Z-matrix of the N, CA and C atoms (Angstrom, degrees):
N
C 1 1.438
C 2 1.523 1 108.57
N 3 1.329 2 115.27 1 133.79
C 4 1.479 3 119.81 2 -177.44
C 5 1.501 4 110.46 3 -108.20
N 6 1.335 5 118.55 4 -32.56
C 7 1.457 6 119.51 5 -176.99
C 8 1.493 7 112.76 6 -177.28
N 9 1.309 8 115.51 7 -168.30
C 10 1.467 9 123.16 8 -174.96
C 11 1.497 10 110.58 9 -134.48
N 12 1.334 11 115.61 10 153.60
C 13 1.444 12 121.49 11 170.58
C 14 1.548 13 108.65 12 -125.28
N 15 1.295 14 114.53 13 131.52
C 16 1.479 15 118.98 14 -179.49
C 17 1.522 16 107.84 15 -91.91
N 18 1.319 17 115.31 16 124.46
C 19 1.444 18 121.04 17 177.84
C 20 1.537 19 109.50 18 -128.62
N 21 1.315 20 115.17 19 140.22
C 22 1.440 21 120.16 20 179.82
C 23 1.571 22 109.60 21 -73.74
N 24 1.317 23 113.79 22 134.55
C 25 1.461 24 121.45 23 174.97
C 26 1.525 25 107.40 24 -142.13
N 27 1.325 26 117.46 25 153.32
C 28 1.448 27 120.78 26 178.71
C 29 1.518 28 109.06 27 -145.69
N 30 1.311 29 115.26 28 123.03
C 31 1.463 30 120.13 29 174.66
C 32 1.521 31 105.87 30 -93.64
N 33 1.331 32 115.43 31 90.21
C 34 1.455 33 123.24 32 -177.22
C 35 1.536 34 107.58 33 -73.95
N 36 1.356 35 117.20 34 137.59
C 37 1.459 36 120.49 35 -176.06
C 38 1.563 37 113.93 36 -62.29
N 39 1.341 38 117.05 37 -29.04
C 40 1.417 39 119.47 38 179.84
C 41 1.485 40 116.88 39 -109.12
N 42 1.359 41 116.81 40 -31.06
C 43 1.463 42 120.84 41 -178.28
C 44 1.513 43 114.51 42 -95.71
N 45 1.322 44 115.17 43 -6.96
C 46 1.478 45 118.45 44 178.65
C 47 1.499 46 111.99 45 84.36
N 48 1.317 47 115.75 46 -154.84
C 49 1.467 48 123.47 47 -173.63
C 50 1.540 49 109.14 48 -76.67
N 51 1.359 50 118.02 49 119.18
C 52 1.470 51 121.87 50 -179.76
C 53 1.548 52 107.18 51 -106.80
N 54 1.303 53 115.23 52 137.86
C 55 1.451 54 122.36 53 -179.40
C 56 1.525 55 112.70 54 -99.87
N 57 1.311 56 119.45 55 171.09
C 58 1.467 57 122.12 56 -178.82
C 59 1.532 58 113.45 57 -55.84
N 60 1.342 59 115.13 58 -39.63
C 61 1.482 60 117.38 59 -178.45
C 62 1.535 61 112.22 60 -66.98
N 63 1.325 62 118.07 61 -17.03
C 64 1.458 63 122.77 62 175.47
C 65 1.520 64 112.38 63 -92.89
N 66 1.332 65 117.67 64 -29.80
C 67 1.447 66 123.26 65 -173.72
C 68 1.539 67 111.57 66 -89.46
N 69 1.311 68 117.87 67 -47.91
C 70 1.451 69 122.06 68 -170.68
C 71 1.542 70 113.16 69 -63.14
N 72 1.332 71 120.89 70 -44.11
C 73 1.479 72 117.50 71 178.16
C 74 1.517 73 112.88 72 -59.77
N 75 1.347 74 118.35 73 -37.08
C 76 1.466 75 120.98 74 178.80
C 77 1.529 76 110.00 75 -67.90
N 78 1.328 77 115.54 76 -40.02
C 79 1.504 78 118.38 77 179.27
C 80 1.496 79 110.70 78 -66.07
N 81 1.370 80 118.40 79 -37.12
C 82 1.426 81 120.56 80 175.85
C 83 1.525 82 112.48 81 -65.89
N 84 1.330 83 117.63 82 -44.57
C 85 1.447 84 122.33 83 -178.85
C 86 1.537 85 112.54 84 -64.33
N 87 1.305 86 117.41 85 -33.94
C 88 1.460 87 122.70 86 -176.82
C 89 1.511 88 113.33 87 -91.30
N 90 1.331 89 117.28 88 -5.36
C 91 1.486 90 120.72 89 -179.26
C 92 1.515 91 113.09 90 79.77
N 93 1.301 92 117.81 91 13.41
C 94 1.456 93 121.54 92 179.27
C 95 1.505 94 113.27 93 -93.53
N 96 1.321 95 118.86 94 -0.07
C 97 1.445 96 121.68 95 -174.72
C 98 1.532 97 112.87 96 -61.83
N 99 1.317 98 119.44 97 -40.90
C 100 1.444 99 120.52 98 -178.16
C 101 1.525 100 111.26 99 -63.98
N 102 1.352 101 115.82 100 -42.86
C 103 1.473 102 119.53 101 177.30
C 104 1.540 103 110.42 102 -65.65
N 105 1.303 104 117.36 103 -40.99
C 106 1.463 105 121.69 104 178.72
C 107 1.537 106 109.92 105 -60.46
N 108 1.372 107 115.86 106 -49.46
C 109 1.472 108 120.35 107 177.09
C 110 1.528 109 111.97 108 -56.04
N 111 1.322 110 115.47 109 -45.55
C 112 1.454 111 120.59 110 -178.98
C 113 1.519 112 111.25 111 -61.81
N 114 1.301 113 117.35 112 -42.82
C 115 1.478 114 121.12 113 179.49
C 116 1.525 115 111.17 114 -65.75
N 117 1.312 116 116.79 115 -43.25
C 118 1.478 117 120.26 116 179.28
C 119 1.527 118 109.87 117 -64.95
N 120 1.327 119 117.62 118 -44.46
C 121 1.473 120 121.26 119 179.51
C 122 1.545 121 109.24 120 -60.96
N 123 1.320 122 117.56 121 -46.40
C 124 1.484 123 120.29 122 -179.02
C 125 1.516 124 110.08 123 -61.02
N 126 1.344 125 117.61 124 -50.77
C 127 1.465 126 120.54 125 -178.08
C 128 1.525 127 112.50 126 -62.45
N 129 1.310 128 116.79 127 -41.32
C 130 1.455 129 120.53 128 -179.48
C 131 1.542 130 110.29 129 -63.32
N 132 1.317 131 116.23 130 -44.20
C 133 1.469 132 119.69 131 178.36
C 134 1.525 133 112.37 132 -64.92
N 135 1.326 134 114.87 133 -36.08
C 136 1.478 135 118.70 134 177.92
C 137 1.513 136 110.18 135 -65.39
N 138 1.342 137 118.07 136 -43.88
C 139 1.488 138 119.54 137 177.12
C 140 1.507 139 112.41 138 -66.08
N 141 1.319 140 116.82 139 -39.76
C 142 1.457 141 120.17 140 -179.67
C 143 1.547 142 110.36 141 -63.99
N 144 1.317 143 116.49 142 -40.55
C 145 1.444 144 120.65 143 177.68
C 146 1.516 145 111.54 144 -62.12
N 147 1.292 146 116.90 145 -42.03
C 148 1.473 147 120.69 146 178.78
C 149 1.515 148 112.47 147 -67.55
N 150 1.360 149 117.04 148 -36.47
C 151 1.471 150 119.85 149 178.43
C 152 1.532 151 110.14 150 -67.30
N 153 1.352 152 116.26 151 -40.06
C 154 1.478 153 119.47 152 179.10
C 155 1.533 154 108.79 153 -65.39
N 156 1.333 155 118.34 154 -36.19
C 157 1.455 156 119.31 155 177.36
C 158 1.517 157 113.11 156 -66.60
N 159 1.331 158 114.49 157 -38.85
C 160 1.479 159 119.41 158 179.43
C 161 1.518 160 113.10 159 -74.05
N 162 1.303 161 117.67 160 -31.99
C 163 1.471 162 123.26 161 -178.12
C 164 1.527 163 110.08 162 -126.72
N 165 1.355 164 117.82 163 74.59
C 166 1.452 165 120.02 164 -174.50
C 167 1.533 166 114.59 165 -63.77
N 168 1.317 167 118.45 166 -20.15
C 169 1.473 168 120.84 167 176.64
C 170 1.519 169 113.96 168 -76.54
N 171 1.314 170 115.44 169 -8.74
C 172 1.488 171 120.21 170 -177.65
C 173 1.534 172 110.70 171 -99.76
N 174 1.316 173 116.38 172 45.22
C 175 1.495 174 120.26 173 -176.07
C 176 1.513 175 113.10 174 -71.90
N 177 1.312 176 118.80 175 -14.99
C 178 1.459 177 121.38 176 -179.92
C 179 1.549 178 113.39 177 -86.10
N 180 1.340 179 115.98 178 0.77
C 181 1.473 180 118.33 179 176.68
C 182 1.517 181 110.07 180 -63.89
N 183 1.348 182 115.04 181 148.74
C 184 1.462 183 119.63 182 178.85
C 185 1.521 184 107.82 183 -124.89
N 186 1.325 185 113.34 184 162.47
C 187 1.463 186 121.42 185 179.27
C 188 1.536 187 106.18 186 -132.23
N 189 1.317 188 115.85 187 132.25
C 190 1.459 189 119.79 188 174.10
C 191 1.532 190 108.08 189 -117.62
N 192 1.308 191 114.24 190 140.52
C 193 1.470 192 121.55 191 177.31
C 194 1.525 193 107.73 192 -135.09
N 195 1.305 194 118.05 193 122.49
C 196 1.444 195 121.19 194 176.58
C 197 1.530 196 109.80 195 -80.67
N 198 1.321 197 115.90 196 128.10
C 199 1.451 198 120.66 197 178.94
C 200 1.530 199 110.61 198 -116.43
N 201 1.314 200 115.99 199 151.57
C 202 1.456 201 120.60 200 177.91
C 203 1.540 202 110.55 201 -74.30
N 204 1.334 203 117.62 202 153.97
C 205 1.448 204 119.67 203 175.82
C 206 1.530 205 112.94 204 -55.68
N 207 1.333 206 117.35 205 -33.77
C 208 1.473 207 119.66 206 179.18
C 209 1.489 208 112.87 207 -66.91
N 210 1.330 209 117.32 208 -29.96
C 211 1.478 210 121.47 209 175.77
C 212 1.528 211 110.74 210 -72.57
N 213 1.315 212 116.14 211 -37.60
C 214 1.459 213 120.10 212 -179.23
C 215 1.512 214 112.83 213 -65.78
N 216 1.304 215 117.16 214 -22.80
C 217 1.491 216 120.37 215 -179.99
C 218 1.516 217 113.06 216 -84.87
N 219 1.326 218 117.01 217 -5.32
C 220 1.446 219 121.57 218 -179.36
C 221 1.509 220 113.15 219 -82.03
N 222 1.314 221 120.30 220 119.81
C 223 1.486 222 121.92 221 -176.97
C 224 1.515 223 112.63 222 -63.00
N 225 1.327 224 118.24 223 -26.50
C 226 1.479 225 121.08 224 -178.80
C 227 1.545 226 112.30 225 -81.99
N 228 1.321 227 118.81 226 5.07
C 229 1.453 228 120.78 227 179.55
C 230 1.501 229 110.62 228 -57.33
N 231 1.298 230 118.70 229 -43.19
C 232 1.509 231 121.03 230 -177.76
C 233 1.506 232 111.36 231 -63.68
N 234 1.317 233 118.33 232 -22.89
C 235 1.459 234 122.16 233 -179.98
C 236 1.513 235 112.40 234 -80.53
N 237 1.333 236 116.68 235 -17.25
C 238 1.488 237 121.76 236 -172.72
C 239 1.523 238 111.72 237 -64.38
Protein backbone atom coordinates (compact mmCIF):
# COMPACT_ATOMS: atom_id res chain seq x y z
CA UNK A 1 0.00 0.00 0.00
CA UNK A 2 1.37 3.39 -0.98
CA UNK A 3 -1.35 5.81 0.03
CA UNK A 4 -4.98 6.79 0.17
CA UNK A 5 -7.43 8.93 -1.76
CA UNK A 6 -10.34 10.61 -0.01
CA UNK A 7 -13.56 10.48 -1.99
CA UNK A 8 -16.98 11.72 -0.96
CA UNK A 9 -19.65 9.05 -0.55
CA UNK A 10 -23.09 9.19 1.03
CA UNK A 11 -25.32 6.33 2.06
CA UNK A 12 -28.62 8.17 1.72
CA UNK A 13 -31.49 6.56 3.69
CA UNK A 14 -33.88 6.63 0.72
CA UNK A 15 -31.70 6.88 -2.41
CA UNK A 16 -29.03 4.43 -1.35
CA UNK A 17 -25.31 4.76 -2.02
CA UNK A 18 -24.45 8.08 -3.77
CA UNK A 19 -21.12 8.56 -5.55
CA UNK A 20 -19.05 11.72 -6.14
CA UNK A 21 -20.50 12.22 -9.63
CA UNK A 22 -23.96 12.41 -8.03
CA UNK A 23 -22.99 14.56 -5.02
CA UNK A 24 -20.48 17.10 -6.34
CA UNK A 25 -22.64 18.74 -9.07
CA UNK A 26 -25.41 19.35 -6.53
CA UNK A 27 -22.92 20.75 -4.00
CA UNK A 28 -21.54 23.09 -6.67
CA UNK A 29 -25.01 24.23 -7.79
CA UNK A 30 -26.15 24.93 -4.22
CA UNK A 31 -22.95 26.67 -3.11
CA UNK A 32 -22.13 23.97 -0.59
CA UNK A 33 -19.01 22.73 -2.39
CA UNK A 34 -16.53 24.76 -0.32
CA UNK A 35 -17.97 23.46 2.96
CA UNK A 36 -18.09 19.92 1.57
CA UNK A 37 -14.44 20.14 0.45
CA UNK A 38 -13.44 21.55 3.83
CA UNK A 39 -15.19 18.73 5.70
CA UNK A 40 -13.68 16.04 3.48
CA UNK A 41 -10.20 17.54 3.84
CA UNK A 42 -10.52 17.80 7.63
CA UNK A 43 -11.82 14.22 8.03
CA UNK A 44 -9.23 12.78 5.65
CA UNK A 45 -6.38 14.50 7.50
CA UNK A 46 -7.77 13.34 10.83
CA UNK A 47 -7.85 9.70 9.63
CA UNK A 48 -4.39 9.97 8.10
CA UNK A 49 -3.00 11.35 11.34
CA UNK A 50 -4.47 8.48 13.31
CA UNK A 51 -3.11 5.90 10.84
CA UNK A 52 0.37 7.40 11.10
CA UNK A 53 0.09 7.23 14.90
CA UNK A 54 -1.00 3.59 14.75
CA UNK A 55 1.62 2.60 12.16
CA UNK A 56 4.69 4.80 12.75
CA UNK A 57 6.79 2.79 10.27
CA UNK A 58 4.44 3.77 7.45
CA UNK A 59 5.62 7.39 7.25
CA UNK A 60 5.85 7.31 3.44
CA UNK A 61 2.09 6.92 3.03
CA UNK A 62 0.41 9.72 1.13
CA UNK A 63 -3.08 11.13 1.04
CA UNK A 64 -4.76 12.76 -1.94
CA UNK A 65 -7.90 14.87 -1.72
CA UNK A 66 -9.57 16.37 -4.77
CA UNK A 67 -10.70 19.94 -4.18
CA UNK A 68 -12.97 22.14 -6.24
CA UNK A 69 -11.53 25.19 -8.03
CA UNK A 70 -13.63 27.40 -5.75
CA UNK A 71 -11.90 25.90 -2.71
CA UNK A 72 -8.46 26.48 -4.23
CA UNK A 73 -9.19 30.20 -4.53
CA UNK A 74 -9.84 30.55 -0.79
CA UNK A 75 -6.85 32.10 1.05
CA UNK A 76 -7.78 30.26 4.25
CA UNK A 77 -7.30 26.86 2.59
CA UNK A 78 -3.82 26.49 4.13
CA UNK A 79 -5.33 27.00 7.57
CA UNK A 80 -7.81 24.13 7.14
